[in-house]
N, C-alpha and C positions, 0 to 999 in steps of 0.2 A: 412877841418874838421869843422863840423857843431856843435856848442855848445848851450846849454840851460842854462841860469843863473837862479838860484832860490835863492833869498836873499831879505830881507825886507827893506834894507837900500838902497835908490836910488843912493846915492853919491858912496857907495861902488861898486853897479852894474856898475855905468858909469865908474869908474876907472878900474874895472876888464874888462869891454868890451874893453876899449881903450887898456889896456895891450894886451889882447889877440888878438885884430884885428890888432895891430902893427906887428903881426908876419904873413908873407905871407902864404896863404893857410888856415888861420883859420877865421871862420865867426861866430859871435854871432847870431843865427838865431831866438832867442826869449828869453823873460824874464818872471819870475813869481816873486811875492812879497809874496806868501804864498803857502802853500801845497796843498790846494784844486785845484787851476787850473792846477797843474803840469800834470796830466794825459792828460788833453785836449791840453796843450801846446806841449806835446810830440807828440800826434797824428797829431796835425797841422803842426809842424815844422820838425818832423822827425830828431832829432839830433843824432850825433854820440856819444855824451858824455854829462851828466848832471853834472853841478856843483852846489852842494847843501849846503845851510847853515844848521846847525843843529837846531837852535833857529828860528822858524817862528811864526807868530802871531796866526795862527789858529790850528796848529798841529806841531809836531815835524818833522824835517827833516828825522828822523829815520822811522816814519810812512809812509812818502812820498816815502822813499827809498824801504821799503817793498812792497808797493803798485806797484811800478814799477817793482820790481822784479817778481811780480805776472803776471802784465799786459804785460810786455815786457821783457822776460827773455833774458838776455845777454847785455842789455843797461847797459853800465858802468856808475857808479855814483862816482864822486870825491867830498868827504866832504871837504869844506873849512870853517872853523868855528873858533870862539874865544874859544872854549872848549877844553882844553888842559889835561883835567883829564882822569885817566885810565878808569873810568867808561864809559865816552861818547866814547872813542876810542873803547873799548870792544863791546859796543852796536853797533857802527857803522859797525863794522866788522861782528857782527852777522846778522845785517839786510841786508848785501850783498854789502856794499860799497867796491869799488875797491882801493880807495886810501883816504888818510886822512891828510889833512894840516891844520895848524894853521894859521889864518890870521895874516899877518905880513911877511908871506914867500914872497921872492923876485920874481920878474916878471919871471926869469928864471926858477926858481924852480917850479912856477905855470904852466908855459908853457910845462915844461917837464912832470909835472904830468899829465896834460890834455892829452898830446900826448901818454903817457905810457898807461893810462886807456883806451883810444879810440882805442889802438892797441891790447887791451886784456890783458894787463899787470896789475900789482898792484903796487902802489908806496905810500910811507909814508914818512913824514918829517924825516930827520935824527935823530933828538932827540926821535922820536916816534918809529922808527923801532926797536931800541934796546929793547924796552919794550914789544914787541908783544909776543915774545915767553913766557916770564914769565906770561904775561896776561892770555894767552890762557891755559897754565898749571894750573894757579890758577882757572880759570873759570871751567876747567875739575873736579878739586878736589871739588870745591863747587857744581857742578852738582851731583858728586858721594854722597856727603852728602845729598843732597835732594832727590835723587833717592832712597837711602837706609838710611832713617832717624834713624834706629836702630844702625847703626855703629857709632863709634866715628870718629872724624876727622882723627886721625892716621890710624884707619882701613879703612876709605874710601880711604886713600892715598896708603895704602898696596894694596886694591883690584884693584885700577886703575893700579898699577905696575904689579900685577898679570895678569890682563886682557891685558896688553902689552906684555906679554910673558916672563917676568923676573922670574927667579927662585929664591928661598929664599936667595941664597948667593948673587947674584946681587942686590936683594932688600935691603939687609942689608948694602952693600956697598953704594948704592944710598942714603939711609937714615942715614948713618953713625950710625948704631945701630948694637948689636950683632944679629947673625943669629937666636940664640934661641929666642930672642925678637920677630923676624919676624914670627917664627913658632908658637908662642903664639897668635900673632895677627891673623894669618892665621886660627888657630884653632877656635877662637872667630868669625871670619868672617863666617866660615863653619856653626857653631851653629846658627848664627843669621839669615843667609840666608837660613837655612834648607837645605843644600847640603852636600854630603858626599865625593866629590872628587874635585880636582883642576879644572878638565875639566868642572864640573858643575857650579863651581863658575865663571870661564871665561866666559862660555856661558851666564850666568845670567847678568854679567857685560856688555858683549858686546851686548846683546839684548837691553840694555838700553843705548847703545851708547858710553860706555867707551872703553878705550884701543884702539886697532885697529879699532874697529867698530865705533869710534868717527872720525876717520881720513877721 
């Protein structure tokens, strides 16, 4: 398994190289200390996986990851970074990273992550995995509010659930509100989106990537 390391700290790269190459069958074929040289390094070394830091001196590791996704679709990127905040995690997922570990992870955890993403899987630190579903749901609702700015945050939430195929009764249970409240929200959504039927509202929402259309 061929690995490319992208990190601007030479001592960290040296330690990571030693940890990876202590495992039979793993070879670090190249290193980069900034985002700019990454595409050329990938062309030259043809790695099976790229281990990428988020914070680089010339650009974000997110930018480098997006560029690799465009130039080399299918090349897995594992983020290995100091950033443990939800925003960085979500941004890495949206950029196309296959895995996300926080620096300080043990050797075995890093090796497992590198092998998993190289084999086409996805892997996240134990403390991170539990947050992903909540983060993605929150992101979808933020997108709903941005795509349909005339809607209130609650209406955007209801629209997303409508687009996912839930009826008013199930939406009421999901949001722990009265079914009449949901009906009122749906009525306001219809008025603001200038649609006459639930099917039209679902079509509008899914056209914008909400509900099942966002999966």
